[in-house]
Structure formats: structure tokens, C-alpha cells
C-alpha positions in Angstrom: 0.0 0.0 0.0 2.8 2.4 0.8 4.5 1.9 -2.5 1.3 2.5 -4.5 0.6 5.7 -2.6 4.0 7.0 -3.4 3.7 6.3 -7.1 0.3 8.0 -7.2 1.7 11.2 -5.6 4.6 11.3 -8.2 2.1 10.9 -11.1 0.0 13.7 -9.7 3.1 16.0 -9.4 4.1 15.3 -13.0 0.6 16.0 -14.2 0.5 19.3 -12.3 3.8 20.3 -13.8 2.6 19.4 -17.3 -0.6 21.4 -16.8 1.4 24.4 -15.5 3.8 24.3 -18.6 0.8 24.0 -20.9 -0.9 26.9 -19.2 2.2 29.1 -19.6 2.5 28.2 -23.3 -1.2 29.2 -23.9 -0.6 32.5 -22.0 2.4 33.4 -24.2 0.4 32.7 -27.4 -2.5 34.8 -26.3 -0.1 37.8 -25.6 1.4 37.5 -29.1 -2.0 37.4 -30.8 -3.0 40.6 -28.9 0.0 42.5 -30.3 -0.9 44.3 -33.7 1.0 43.6 -36.8 3.2 41.1 -34.9 4.7 43.8 -32.9 5.9 46.0 -35.9 5.4 49.7 -35.6 3.9 51.8 -38.6 6.6 53.7 -40.5 6.3 57.4 -40.0 6.9 57.9 -43.7 3.8 55.9 -44.8 1.5 57.0 -42.0 -0.3 60.2 -42.5 -1.1 61.9 -39.3 -3.9 64.3 -38.6 -1.3 67.2 -38.7 -0.4 66.6 -42.3 -4.1 66.5 -43.4 -4.7 69.8 -41.6 -1.7 71.4 -43.3 -3.0 70.3 -46.8 -6.4 71.7 -46.0 -4.8 75.0 -44.9 -2.8 75.3 -48.1 -5.8 74.6 -50.4 -8.0 77.0 -48.4 -5.3 79.7 -48.6 -5.1 79.5 -52.4 -8.9 79.7 -52.8 -9.0 82.6 -50.4 -6.4 84.5 -52.5 -8.2 83.8 -55.8 -11.6 84.9 -54.4 -10.2 87.9 -52.6 -12.0 91.0 -53.9 -9.0 93.2 -53.5 -6.9 90.8 -55.6 -9.6 90.6 -58.2 -9.9 94.4 -58.4 -6.2 94.7 -58.9 -6.2 92.2 -61.7 -9.1 94.0 -63.3 -7.3 97.3 -63.2 -4.2 95.8 -64.7 -6.1 94.1 -67.6 -8.1 97.2 -68.3 -4.9 99.3 -68.5 -3.4 96.7 -70.9 -6.5 96.7 -73.0 -6.5 100.5 -73.2 -2.8 100.5 -74.3 -3.5 98.0 -77.0 -6.5 100.0 -78.2 -4.4 103.2 -78.4 -1.7 101.4 -80.3 -4.3 100.1 -82.8 -5.7 103.6 -83.3 -2.2 105.0 -84.0 -1.4 102.2 -86.5 -4.7 102.7 -88.3 -4.0 106.5 -88.5 -0.5 105.8 -89.9 -1.9 103.4 -92.5 -4.5 105.9 -93.6 -1.9 108.6 -93.9 0.3 106.2 -95.9 -2.6 105.4 -98.3 -3.5 109.0 -98.8 0.1 110.0 -99.4 0.6 107.2 -101.9 -2.5 108.1 -103.8 -1.4 111.7 -104.0 2.0 110.7 -105.3 0.4 108.5 -108.0 -1.8 111.3 -109.0 1.1 113.7 -109.3 3.0 111.1 -111.4 0.1 110.6 -113.8 -0.6 114.3 -113.9 2.9 115.4 -114.8 4.3 112.2 -116.4 4.6 113.9 -119.8 6.2 117.1 -118.4 9.7 116.2 -119.5 8.6 115.2 -123.0 6.5 118.3 -123.4 9.5 120.5 -122.3 11.7 118.8 -124.9 9.2 119.5 -127.6 8.9 123.2 -126.9 11.7 124.1 -129.3 9.7 122.6 -132.1 6.8 125.0 -131.4 9.3 127.8 -131.5 10.6 126.6 -134.9 7.1 126.2 -136.3 6.2 129.7 -135.2 9.3 131.1 -136.9 8.7 129.2 -140.1 5.0 130.2 -140.3 5.7 133.8 -139.5 8.5 134.2 -142.0 7.7 136.3 -145.1 9.0 135.9 -148.6 10.2 132.3 -148.1 10.2 130.2 -151.1 8.8 126.7 -151.2 12.2 125.2 -151.1 13.3 127.1 -148.0 10.0 126.3 -146.3 10.4 122.6 -147.1 14.0 122.7 -145.8 12.8 124.2 -142.6 10.1 121.5 -142.1 12.6 118.7 -142.8 14.9 120.2 -140.1 12.1 120.3 -137.6 11.0 116.8 -138.5 14.5 115.4 -137.9 14.8 117.3 -134.7 11.5 115.9 -133.5 12.5 112.3 -134.4 15.8 112.7 -132.5 14.0 113.8 -129.3 11.4 111.0 -129.6 14.2 108.4 -130.2 15.7 109.5 -126.8 12.4 108.3 -125.3 12.5 104.9 -127.0 10.5 105.9 -130.0 11.3 104.3 -133.4 9.8 103.6 -136.8 8.7 100.1 -137.8 10.5 98.9 -141.0 8.0 98.1 -143.7 8.8 98.3 -147.4 10.9 95.4 -148.5 10.4 93.5 -145.3 8.5 90.2 -144.8 5.0 90.7 -143.5 4.8 90.2 -139.7 1.2 90.3 -138.3 2.5 91.5 -135.0 3.9 94.6 -136.5 2.1 95.1 -139.8 -1.5 95.4 -140.9 -2.2 94.2 -144.4 -4.9 96.3 -146.1 -4.1 95.3 -149.7 -2.6 92.4 -151.6 -0.8 92.5 -154.9 0.5 90.0 -157.3 4.2 90.3 -158.3 6.8 88.1 -159.9 9.6 90.4 -158.7 9.1 89.8 -155.0 8.8 86.7 -152.9 5.4 85.9 -151.4 4.4 88.0 -148.2 6.8 90.8 -149.1 5.7 94.3 -148.3 5.8 96.5 -151.4 4.0 99.6 -150.2 3.3 101.4 -146.9 0.2 103.5 -146.5 0.7 104.5 -142.9 3.9 104.3 -140.8 4.0 102.3 -137.7 6.0 102.9 -134.5 7.7 101.2 -131.6 8.0 102.5 -128.0 11.0 100.6 -126.9 10.1 97.0 -127.8 6.3 97.5 -127.8 4.3 98.2 -131.0 2.2 101.3 -130.3 0.9 101.4 -133.8 1.1 98.8 -136.6 2.1 99.8 -140.1 -0.6 99.7 -142.8 0.9 97.9 -145.8 0.4 96.2 -149.2 1.6 92.6 -149.3 2.6 90.5 -152.3 0.5 87.3 -152.8 1.6 84.9 -155.5 
């Protein structure tokens, strides 16, 4: 009996020790489960505190307050109005300068057209003087009068030649419809076909431009 009692007491002690160890293990697990995120603290870089949110709200509210400030808006209005007035004044001045330029250009053109022939008329005044002398002379013979007319004619052609004026060659030339106007046709065995054999009215160039075509008779075989 004594031996059995001793064994039972030892088994009870071992059981109590096992229960105590098991209870300690359970207590440790419960403490670990209660700790958030396995005991890791939140990084200050990733966590946004209430202070940061308040700062953002203050910044946004400050910008809106500046944009809606009546004093700021009045200052912007005054500045833009001044700029618009300056641009309008500049536009008015440019328009006035352009109108003056157009008026001055028109006047200059009118002056050019009005007095374009002044130099030519001035060069022809001596011919009027010579005509006056020839017509007022008394006792001139036909030969002397003709000689005076030929001199005036040559003088006139020389002045006109200085302006690019020239006669169009006609008699003996081949007919050219850009320079000659055929008013008659003639048959001839002495001249090739389309040869001009007679001139009824002389034609003239001004530089390289035909200002009047020659009226001619052309051979047609």
C-alpha cells in the first residue's frame, strides 16, 4: 500500500507540472496574438497623421481665399483694363499711320500721272518755236520752207528716239502680223510671197512695244 501511494503522488506531481507548462504556453500565445502587426510599428513615412491632413487643408484653403479675394480681383481687373487701353491706343495709331500712308501714296500717284509727260513736253517746246518762226517768215520760197520743215521733223525724231520711240521697218520686209496690218494684196513676180511692197501709214515702236502697226500692201503669188 505504501508503495502504491508513493507512485500516485509522483504521477500527480508530474501531471500538475505538465498542466502548468501547458498553461504558460497558452498564455504566451495569447499575448502574441493581442500584439498588432506582430509587434511591428507603422513607419512614419507611410503613416499620414492628422497634422499633415490639416496642413494640406490650410494650403488649399489659402489658395482659394487669394483667388476669391475682392482686393486681388480688383487689382487684376485694373491691370487688364490698363493693358486693353494701351493695345487700343496702339491700334488707333497704327490705323491712322496706315490711312496717312494710303493718302500720301494716292497723292504721289496722281502727281506722277498728272505730270508724267512734263519732261517730253518740255523737250518739244523748241519745235513749237521753230514752227512759229517758219510760219511767221515772209518771202520764203517753197524750197526754203520745205527745208525748214525737214529740219524740224528730224529734230522731233531725235527727241522721240531718246524716249525709246522708233519707226517700224516696212517696205521690202517680210510681212509680220505682230507689226504690220495688211490692207491690200498685190501679185508680183519680182518679190517673194508675203513681201511688203508699199506702206500706207507708218507704224512705230515704243522701246520693244508696238504702239501702232504699219498699214501695208503685201505680195500674194
